[in-house]
C-alpha positions as a printed Julia matrix, in Angstrom:
267×3 Matrix{Float64}:
 -123.63  107.87   25.82
 -122.73  111.0    23.86
 -121.17  112.71   26.87
 -119.25  109.58   27.87
 -117.72  109.17   24.4
 -116.85  112.87   24.21
 -115.29  112.83   27.66
 -113.06  109.9    26.74
 -111.91  111.62   23.53
 -111.21  114.86   25.41
 -109.09  112.94   27.9
 -106.77  111.87   25.08
 -106.15  115.29   23.53
 -106.24  118.95   24.51
 -107.53  119.87   21.05
 -110.99  121.47   21.11
 -112.18  120.86   17.55
 -114.19  123.43   15.6
 -114.37  121.51   12.31
 -115.3   117.86   11.84
 -114.34  115.69    8.87
 -115.75  112.33    7.81
 -113.73  110.51    5.16
 -115.14  108.15    2.53
 -113.68  105.07    0.84
 -110.08  105.6    -0.2
 -110.08  109.18    1.06
 -108.24  108.5     4.31
 -105.25  110.26    2.74
 -106.73  113.44    4.22
 -105.36  112.24    7.54
 -101.93  113.19    6.17
 -102.94  116.84    6.56
 -103.29  116.73   10.34
 -100.55  118.36   12.39
  -99.72  117.3    15.95
 -102.33  114.57   15.6
 -103.58  112.17   18.24
 -105.11  108.91   17.02
 -107.81  107.01   18.92
 -108.98  103.62   17.58
 -112.77  103.41   17.39
 -112.85  100.29   19.53
 -111.41  102.26   22.46
 -114.11  104.95   22.41
 -117.17  104.17   24.57
 -120.29  103.34   22.52
 -118.53  103.79   19.17
 -119.26  101.17   16.5
 -116.38   99.69   14.46
 -115.87  100.04   10.71
 -115.58   96.74    8.82
 -115.05   98.01    5.26
 -111.79   97.98    3.29
 -110.6   101.56    2.83
 -112.09  102.64    6.17
 -109.27  102.39    8.7
 -111.31  102.97   11.85
 -109.68  105.69   13.92
 -110.51  109.13   15.21
 -107.86  111.81   14.78
 -107.56  115.13   16.6
 -105.13  117.87   15.67
 -104.89  120.96   13.51
 -105.0   121.74    9.79
 -103.55  125.14    8.87
 -103.91  126.06   12.54
 -107.6   125.15   12.74
 -108.49  122.52   15.39
 -110.23  119.54   13.8
 -111.57  116.09   14.57
 -111.43  113.58   11.74
 -113.09  110.22   11.25
 -110.75  108.03    9.22
 -113.38  105.55    8.16
 -117.14  105.73    8.7
 -120.0   103.35    9.49
 -122.64  102.11    7.07
 -126.1   100.68    7.52
 -125.2    97.75    5.25
 -122.75   96.67    7.97
 -125.79   96.03   10.15
 -125.89   99.33   12.04
 -129.02  101.43   12.38
 -128.96  104.99   10.99
 -128.77  106.5    14.46
 -125.62  104.42   15.1
 -123.92  105.39   11.83
 -124.51  109.04   12.72
 -123.59  108.72   16.42
 -120.09  110.2    15.91
 -121.69  113.4    14.61
 -123.46  113.77   17.96
 -120.12  113.31   19.68
 -118.49  115.89   17.42
 -121.17  118.4    18.39
 -120.5   117.68   22.06
 -116.78  118.28   21.45
 -117.54  121.74   20.04
 -117.73  121.19   16.27
 -119.8   123.82   14.44
 -119.07  122.87   10.82
 -118.67  119.47    9.17
 -117.05  118.33    5.94
 -118.43  115.0     4.73
 -116.69  113.24    1.86
 -117.64  110.1     0.01
 -116.78  107.98   -3.0
 -119.74  107.52   -5.32
 -120.87  106.33   -8.72
 -121.61  108.9   -11.39
 -125.26  108.91  -12.47
 -124.91  112.11  -14.49
 -123.46  110.99  -17.84
 -121.53  114.26  -18.13
 -119.39  113.21  -15.18
 -116.15  111.23  -15.4
 -114.26  109.15  -12.84
 -111.97  111.36  -10.72
 -114.36  114.34  -10.9
 -115.03  116.09   -7.59
 -118.69  116.98   -7.04
 -119.99  119.58   -4.62
 -123.13  118.12   -3.04
 -125.99  120.6    -3.42
 -128.68  118.32   -1.93
 -129.42  114.67   -1.31
 -132.07  112.02   -1.77
 -132.5   109.81    1.28
 -133.46  106.5    -0.34
 -132.25  104.29    2.49
 -135.79  103.7     3.67
 -135.11  104.98    7.16
 -134.05  108.05    9.15
 -131.71  108.51   12.15
 -134.27  110.72   13.92
 -136.99  108.05   14.14
 -138.15  107.55   17.71
 -138.48  109.9    20.69
 -136.86  113.29   20.17
 -134.46  114.74   22.72
 -135.1   118.49   22.57
 -131.63  119.1    23.99
 -130.18  117.68   20.77
 -132.48  119.4    18.27
 -136.05  120.13   17.27
 -138.59  117.41   16.49
 -138.97  118.43   12.83
 -135.67  119.88   11.58
 -135.62  121.96    8.4
 -133.66  120.34    5.54
 -134.17  123.04    2.9
 -130.45  123.85    3.11
 -128.93  120.56    4.21
 -125.66  121.56    2.54
 -124.64  125.1     3.45
 -124.87  127.59    0.6
 -122.21  129.71    2.31
 -119.75  126.81    2.46
 -120.57  125.75   -1.11
 -119.64  129.21   -2.37
 -116.37  129.05   -0.46
 -115.6   125.6    -1.9
 -116.41  126.72   -5.44
 -114.13  129.75   -5.17
 -111.36  127.73   -3.52
 -111.39  125.15   -6.32
 -111.32  127.95   -8.92
 -108.3   129.49   -7.21
 -106.58  126.12   -7.42
 -107.22  125.93  -11.15
 -110.11  123.5   -11.49
 -113.88  123.52  -11.44
 -115.97  121.51   -9.01
 -118.91  119.68  -10.52
 -122.12  120.05   -8.54
 -125.13  117.84   -8.05
 -127.53  115.78   -5.97
 -126.26  112.76   -4.04
 -128.57  109.75   -3.71
 -127.96  107.69   -0.59
 -129.04  104.03   -0.83
 -128.8   101.21    1.69
 -126.43   98.85   -0.21
 -124.3    96.79   -0.07
 -125.02   95.76   -3.67
 -124.25   98.18   -6.44
 -127.37   99.39   -8.21
 -128.91   97.69  -11.23
 -128.98   99.55  -14.57
 -132.76   99.99  -14.13
 -132.23  101.55  -10.71
 -129.73  104.0   -12.19
 -132.3   105.04  -14.8
 -134.77  105.58  -11.94
 -132.25  107.66   -9.99
 -131.56  109.84  -12.99
 -135.28  110.48  -13.41
 -135.47  111.41   -9.72
 -132.74  113.98  -10.2
 -129.66  112.23   -8.8
 -126.19  113.02  -10.15
 -124.26  110.55   -8.0
 -125.12  107.5    -5.91
 -123.54  105.98   -2.81
 -124.21  104.12    0.42
 -123.41  106.68    3.12
 -123.59  110.34    4.15
 -127.34  111.04    4.36
 -127.8   109.9     7.98
 -124.73  111.86    9.08
 -125.98  115.01    7.39
 -129.51  114.68    8.82
 -128.1   114.39   12.34
 -125.66  117.25   11.74
 -128.47  119.56   10.67
 -130.63  118.39   13.59
 -127.72  119.4    15.84
 -127.29  122.8    14.16
 -123.98  121.92   12.49
 -123.23  123.58    9.13
 -122.42  120.98    6.45
 -120.25  120.88    3.33
 -120.3   117.72    1.22
 -117.8   116.68   -1.47
 -118.13  113.52   -3.55
 -115.32  111.85   -5.43
 -116.78  110.26   -8.56
 -114.82  107.0    -8.57
 -116.74  105.11  -11.26
 -119.67  105.49  -13.6
 -122.83  103.87  -12.24
 -124.22  100.58  -13.5
 -125.34  100.44  -17.13
 -123.46  103.55  -18.29
 -120.29  101.71  -19.29
 -120.05   98.14  -20.49
 -118.07   96.87  -17.52
 -118.75   95.42  -14.06
 -118.4    97.55  -10.92
 -115.89   96.77   -8.17
 -114.64   98.26   -4.91
 -111.09   97.98   -6.28
 -111.97  100.53   -8.97
 -113.32  102.87   -6.28
 -110.05  102.68   -4.34
 -107.87  103.11   -7.44
 -109.7   106.23   -8.62
 -109.64  107.77   -5.14
 -105.84  107.4    -5.22
 -105.66  109.14   -8.62
 -107.49  112.21   -7.32
 -105.45  112.32   -4.11
 -103.41  115.49   -4.7
 -106.28  117.57   -6.06
 -108.49  116.5    -3.16
 -105.84  117.16   -0.51
 -105.08  120.61   -1.88
 -108.74  121.59   -1.93
 -109.39  120.46    1.63
 -106.28  122.05    3.15
 -107.35  125.4     1.67
 -110.99  124.94    2.71
 -110.56  124.11    6.4
 -109.36  127.55    7.57
 -112.42  129.11    5.86
 -115.04  126.82    7.38
C-alpha cells in the first residue's frame, strides 16, 4: 500500500521531497509558499483517506520552498472522522517512502496555559497521547521501524533550537509547551481542561500525536508548531467554535508564513 501510493505520487511530479509538511485547520495558507507546485487530490492517491473537515482542503502538493524540495499535506485526517490512528498517519509512511527525512507538523489548538493568548505560536516540546490508542498497535513490520520506538525526543531538540532562533531573528518569541492530543470531536469540558493542566498540558487539540509517533517510528525528525486559536473551555466566559479557530488562524497568517519560509531551508 505504501509503495503503491508513493509510486503514484512520484508519477505526477519529478520532485523528490526532503521535507514534509502537515497543515492544521486554517493553516493551508502555507501552500502559497510552494513554487512550481503540483497538486494531487487525496481521492486520486491509492489507499489515501479523504479529509471531511472544513479548513482541510484535501490535496497533496509537491514543489519547492526556498529551493528545498517539499511535500505538503493541505488538510489532514482525524480519528474523529472515523479513521483509525494508523490510517490518519498513513501519509507519513508515504512521505518516508518518497524520501522525506524531516517533518513539520502544524495544528490549531486551544490554549490550556493561561499565560497564552489567541494567535500565539507555540513550539511543541512534547505531547500527551490521550486518544486512547496508538498507530503502532498490531504486528510490527521491522522494515518500517523497531517494535518499541523511543519517544524521549519526539520533537527534535535540534529543530526546536533552529525554530527558536528563526523566530527571534524575525522579531518575535515562540511560546513553548506540551501538546495534549485528544480524540474529539467535542471540545473539552472545563473539568477536562483542569485535568489537562494538572497533567502538564499547555495546549489541546485533536490531531498530530499519531502522525508524530509514526514519524519517529520511521526515523523522521519532527518539528511541531501550534497556533493557539482560542483559549480552552472554562478559561473565558464564552462558547468555543470552529469559526473562531479559522478566524484566528487567518490573523496569524503573515507571522506564520514568514517563520515557515525561513525554517524550511534549515530543516
